[in-house]
TORPAPA-596077 format. One record per residue (C-alpha): residue in one letter; z, x, y. Coordinates in steps of 0.05 Angstrom, whole numbers, plus 5000, padded with zeros to 4 digits. Last residue first. Example, Ala and Ser with C-alpha at 12.3 -4.5 7.8 and 13.67 -1.06 7.14 Angstrom:
TORPAPA-596077
S514352734979/A515652464910/
This chain:
TORPAPA-596077
A916858591588/R922057991603/R923758341674/S917058401687/T915857661677/L921657551722/K919357971775/A911857621771/L915056981778/H919057151831/E913157411868/L908456761847/S914056261880/K913656671951/I905456701946/L906555961933/G910655931989/L906656292027/L900355952017/P901555562090/E900056212122/G904656462166/P904957232142/H897557222132/L894057852117/D901158222093/H903057632049/A896357652008/R897058442005/K903358421985/L902057841933/T896558381899/Q901358981902/A906058641858/A901058281816/S898358961797/T905159141780/T905558521743/D900158601696/G902558111643/R895457811631/L898357171662/I900757551717/Q894457941737/V890457221742/E897156941781/A895957511831/L888157411830/Q889456711845/A894756851906/C889757391932/A884156971932/A888456491972/A891156972021/S883357072043/R882357562090/P877257982054/N873257372047/L866157452013/R869758051976/F874657691961/T871157131935/R867557681884/R875057901868/C877757201851/I870757041812/K871557691771/E878957591757/A877656891726/E871757161685/D876257791654/F882257261645/K878656721606/H884656501580/E882055711585/D887155551640/C885756251672/A877756061670/V879155361709/A883255711755/A877656221774/L873055531775/A878355231827/L877255931863/D870155871859/A870755191889/I875855341952/E871155941963/R864255741965/T862855782039/P855455422046/L858154832011/L854354471964/A853054921903/A860455001902/V861754341892/G857254211839/Q859954941806/F867054611810/I864353881783/E859954261724/R867354711709/A872354051715/E867053791662/R867754381611/F873854441621/R876553761600/R884253971599/G886453361627/Y888953831682/R882554101696/C878753421694/I884053151743/H882853791790/G874753711785/A875652951801/E879653221861/M875153681879/M869453161878/L874252751925/A875753331980/I867553421979/E866752691989/K871652672051/A869153252078/P862352972092/I856253352062/Q852053602114/M845353802095/
């Protein structure tokens, strides 16, 4: 069954609205639904990892990121999300390595701005420690 991209985008938006409204259970259910509908689950899985981060469930978030990266080893988005988890845990050394990997994978990736911002955050966080 083919789900129109507009409907997937609408579901993802609804999930993010729930997430930003701190309605994590609802956000998780929406993202799990999207994951079930898509043949490639990367976008939904990374949204689930973000919800886990919001809930401070860093082990769960890291597990999701690593699974996503195993499914798509060239995913700069999975690297960026994993680096965010590592920064939130205070592991800035691993975060810097993960961000370098993301940058090396796709130097022209649209995520480059996010990657550079996370690199800056990792440097700032490591200076405070």
